[in-house]
LORO-217604 format. One record per residue (C-alpha): residue number from 1; x, y, z. Coordinates in steps of 0.5 Angstrom, whole numbers, plus 500, padded with zeros to 3 digits. Each point is the difference from the previous one (the first is absolute). Example, Ala and Ser with C-alpha at 12.3 -4.5 7.8 and 13.67 -1.06 7.14 Angstrom:
BEGIN
- k c1 c2 c3
- 1 525 491 516
- 2 502 507 498
***
This chain:
BEGIN
- k c1 c2 c3
- 1 864 768 133
- 2 506 500 504
- 3 504 504 495
- 4 494 506 501
- 5 501 500 507
- 6 508 501 500
- 7 498 505 495
- 8 496 504 504
- 9 504 499 506
- 10 506 503 495
- 11 496 506 499
- 12 498 501 507
- 13 507 500 502
- 14 503 504 494
- 15 495 505 502
- 16 503 501 507
- 17 507 501 497
- 18 497 505 495
- 19 497 504 506
- 20 507 499 503
- 21 504 502 494
- 22 495 506 499
- 23 500 503 507
- 24 508 501 499
- 25 498 506 495
- 26 493 501 502
- 27 497 502 507
- 28 493 499 502
- 29 495 499 494
- 30 498 493 502
- 31 493 500 498
- 32 503 503 493
- 33 505 495 499
- 34 495 495 502
- 35 495 502 495
- 36 506 501 494
- 37 502 493 501
- 38 493 497 500
- 39 499 504 494
- 40 506 497 497
- 41 499 492 502
- 42 493 501 497
- 43 502 503 493
- 44 497 507 501
- 45 502 507 499
- 46 500 506 505
- 47 498 507 501
- 48 504 503 506
- 49 498 507 502
- 50 503 504 505
- 51 503 507 501
- 52 508 501 497
- 53 505 498 505
- 54 497 494 502
- 55 505 495 497
- 56 496 497 495
- 57 505 500 494
- 58 505 497 505
- 59 495 495 502
- 60 499 497 493
- 61 507 500 498
- 62 502 497 507
- 63 495 494 498
- 64 503 499 493
- 65 507 499 503
- 66 497 495 505
- 67 497 496 495
- 68 505 500 495
- 69 495 503 495
- 70 502 505 494
- 71 497 507 502
- 72 499 506 496
- 73 497 507 503
- 74 496 504 495
- 75 499 508 502
- 76 493 502 497
- 77 500 507 497
- 78 495 503 496
- 79 505 499 493
- 80 501 493 501
- 81 497 496 494
- 82 498 493 500
- 83 506 498 496
- 84 505 502 506
- 85 497 495 504
- 86 498 494 495
- 87 506 501 495
- 88 501 502 493
- 89 502 497 493
- 90 506 503 497
- 91 504 499 493
- 92 506 497 501
- 93 505 499 494
- 94 504 493 499
- 95 507 502 498
- 96 501 494 497
- 97 494 499 495
- 98 498 508 500
- 99 493 498 501
- 100 496 504 505
- 101 495 497 505
- 102 496 502 506
- 103 502 498 507
- 104 496 500 506
- 105 503 504 506
- 106 497 497 507
- 107 497 506 504
- 108 501 500 508
- 109 494 496 501
- 110 504 494 498
- 111 502 498 507
- 112 497 496 506
- 113 498 506 504
- 114 498 507 497
- 115 500 506 505
- 116 495 505 496
- 117 501 506 504
- 118 495 505 501
- 119 495 497 494
- 120 495 505 501
- 121 505 505 497
- 122 500 497 493
- 123 494 501 494
- 124 495 494 500
- 125 503 497 493
- 126 507 499 504
- 127 496 497 506
- 128 496 496 495
- 129 506 497 497
- 130 503 498 507
- 131 493 497 502
- 132 499 496 494
- 133 507 497 501
- 134 498 498 507
- 135 493 497 498
- 136 503 496 494
- 137 507 498 502
- 138 503 502 493
- 139 501 506 496
- 140 499 501 492
- 141 504 505 496
- 142 500 500 493
- 143 495 494 499
- 144 505 495 504
- 145 499 498 507
- 146 505 500 506
- 147 498 496 506
- 148 502 503 507
- 149 504 497 505
- 150 497 494 504
- 151 500 503 506
- 152 497 507 499
- 153 498 505 506
- 154 498 507 499
- 155 500 505 506
- 156 498 507 498
- 157 500 505 505
- 158 495 507 501
- 159 501 506 503
- 160 493 502 504
- 161 502 507 502
- 162 502 503 493
- 163 495 500 495
- 164 502 505 495
- 165 502 498 493
- 166 498 493 502
- 167 496 494 496
- 168 496 496 505
- 169 499 493 498
- 170 493 498 498
- 171 497 495 504
- 172 500 495 495
- 173 507 500 500
- 174 501 500 507
- 175 496 494 500
- 176 506 496 497
- 177 504 501 506
- 178 499 495 505
- 179 502 504 506
- 180 500 508 502
- 181 505 500 506
- 182 500 507 504
- 183 507 502 502
- 184 499 503 507
- 185 505 505 504
- 186 505 495 505
- 187 499 500 507
- 188 505 505 505
- 189 504 494 501
- 190 500 498 493
- 191 502 507 497
- 192 506 500 506
- 193 503 494 497
- 194 499 503 493
- 195 503 506 502
- 196 506 496 503
- 197 501 495 494
- 198 500 505 494
- 199 504 505 503
- 200 506 496 502
- 201 505 496 495
- 202 497 493 501
- 203 498 497 493
- 204 496 494 502
- 205 500 494 495
- 206 495 495 499
- 207 500 493 498
- 208 496 497 494
- 209 495 495 502
- 210 496 498 494
- 211 501 500 492
- 212 494 501 495
- 213 499 492 499
- 214 499 499 508
- 215 495 506 500
- 216 497 497 494
- 217 499 493 504
- 218 497 504 506
- 219 495 504 496
- 220 498 493 497
- 221 500 497 507
- 222 495 506 503
- 223 495 498 494
- 224 500 493 503
- 225 498 502 507
- 226 493 497 502
- 227 495 505 501
- 228 493 497 503
- 229 494 502 497
- 230 498 504 506
- 231 506 504 499
- 232 499 501 493
- 233 492 502 502
- 234 503 505 505
- 235 505 504 495
- 236 494 500 495
- 237 495 503 505
- 238 506 505 502
- 239 500 503 493
- 240 493 499 498
- 241 498 504 507
- 242 504 506 497
- 243 495 501 494
- 244 494 505 501
- 245 496 496 495
- 246 501 493 503
- 247 494 497 505
- 248 505 498 505
- 249 504 507 501
- 250 499 504 506
- 251 496 506 501
- 252 506 504 501
- 253 503 498 493
- 254 494 502 497
- 255 500 507 503
- 256 508 501 499
- 257 502 496 494
- 258 499 501 493
- 259 504 494 497
- 260 503 494 503
- 261 505 495 500
- 262 500 495 493
- 263 502 493 499
- 264 507 502 501
- 265 499 501 507
- 266 498 494 501
- 267 506 497 497
- 268 504 504 504
- 269 497 498 506
- 270 501 493 499
- 271 507 500 498
- 272 502 505 504
- 273 497 496 506
- 274 504 494 498
- 275 506 503 499
- 276 499 503 507
- 277 499 493 503
- 278 506 497 498
- 279 504 506 503
- 280 497 499 506
- 281 501 493 500
- 282 494 496 498
- 283 498 496 494
- 284 493 502 499
- 285 497 507 499
- 286 495 502 506
- 287 495 506 500
- 288 505 504 505
- 289 505 500 494
- 290 494 503 495
- 291 498 505 505
- 292 508 502 501
- 293 501 502 493
- 294 493 503 499
- 295 503 507 501
- 296 505 500 494
- 297 496 496 496
- 298 494 504 499
- 299 502 507 503
- 300 502 502 492
- 301 493 497 498
- 302 495 504 503
- 303 497 506 498
- 304 497 504 505
- 305 495 506 499
- 306 499 507 503
- 307 496 497 506
- 308 506 496 502
- 309 505 506 499
- 310 496 505 504
- 311 499 495 506
- 312 508 499 500
- 313 499 493 497
- 314 506 496 497
- 315 500 494 496
- 316 505 497 506
- 317 494 502 505
- 318 495 497 496
- 319 504 493 499
- 320 501 500 507
- 321 493 500 502
- 322 498 495 495
- 323 505 495 502
- 324 497 501 507
- 325 493 499 498
- 326 501 494 495
- 327 500 494 504
- 328 505 495 497
- 329 496 494 502
- 330 494 502 496
- 331 499 497 494
- 332 494 501 494
- 333 496 494 504
- 334 501 503 507
- 335 498 507 497
- 336 494 497 497
- 337 493 503 503
- 338 497 493 500
- 339 506 497 504
- 340 500 505 505
- 341 492 499 501
- 342 502 492 501
- 343 506 502 505
- 344 495 504 504
- 345 494 496 500
***
């Protein structure tokens, strides 16, 4: 127990140091960075969506340097093949014996942090190769299985304003990402600081805080954070409330949603809530932690219909309304009509 408390404190204090190191290079984007760290400590992957020039690539490469992790960037293009990501086998000749054999040459996916830049610009078969590796944590080439590193963190970027010649990720494949993180424009003050930093001769250096073994340990600690039954019920009710055919869904969901969030959303809400609780200095997860990660967990898991689009509804707006609507203190027992009748008698 004492060791667990020490590990939790180490993660929390290390997170603060990481934020300080990242701030040497990245200006602002506090919420984005917090969500990236939560996903990393929870063992998930992220989609980052934002217009060009918002330092998405710099943010990810700086994160890898701060964590003493190997980093590879893959620029996704229409001619990229699956073997360009996973690796391939080549024939190699042994000069001593003259025999030839196949040798596996690992692709860029064999790193701790992978930046899949503009993932929607490559065909589905190449997208599928990456997403399969994310799910299985290994690749199979020539009938031989090759395991990926223990810490394996994929961050895929998308450009929301250019849709010509793109291959949008199907909803089933987006579901493999724990978070979808929206990267917005900086404030006036932040943009001034960016302009000042990037047009001078200063080149800030960051310190390495954690290695892959420590990250693996932190991911294990996050899973051991206790979650009370009422918190689990709250996560379930949030996810199930997005499904239009569920009896507990709100009228607005039945009117505006075609498909709701699946079981992976519940897992993301709970694990994300646990990681957030630790970095906020608490040893247990609360409903407020689950509510705080509801946006990034579910925004890419909902499919809105034409009615929602015509009324200007976005997934973020719908999720925010559900968070306001659902009482975290309510459980299946207290929500039961029979309980309500007894309570009001």
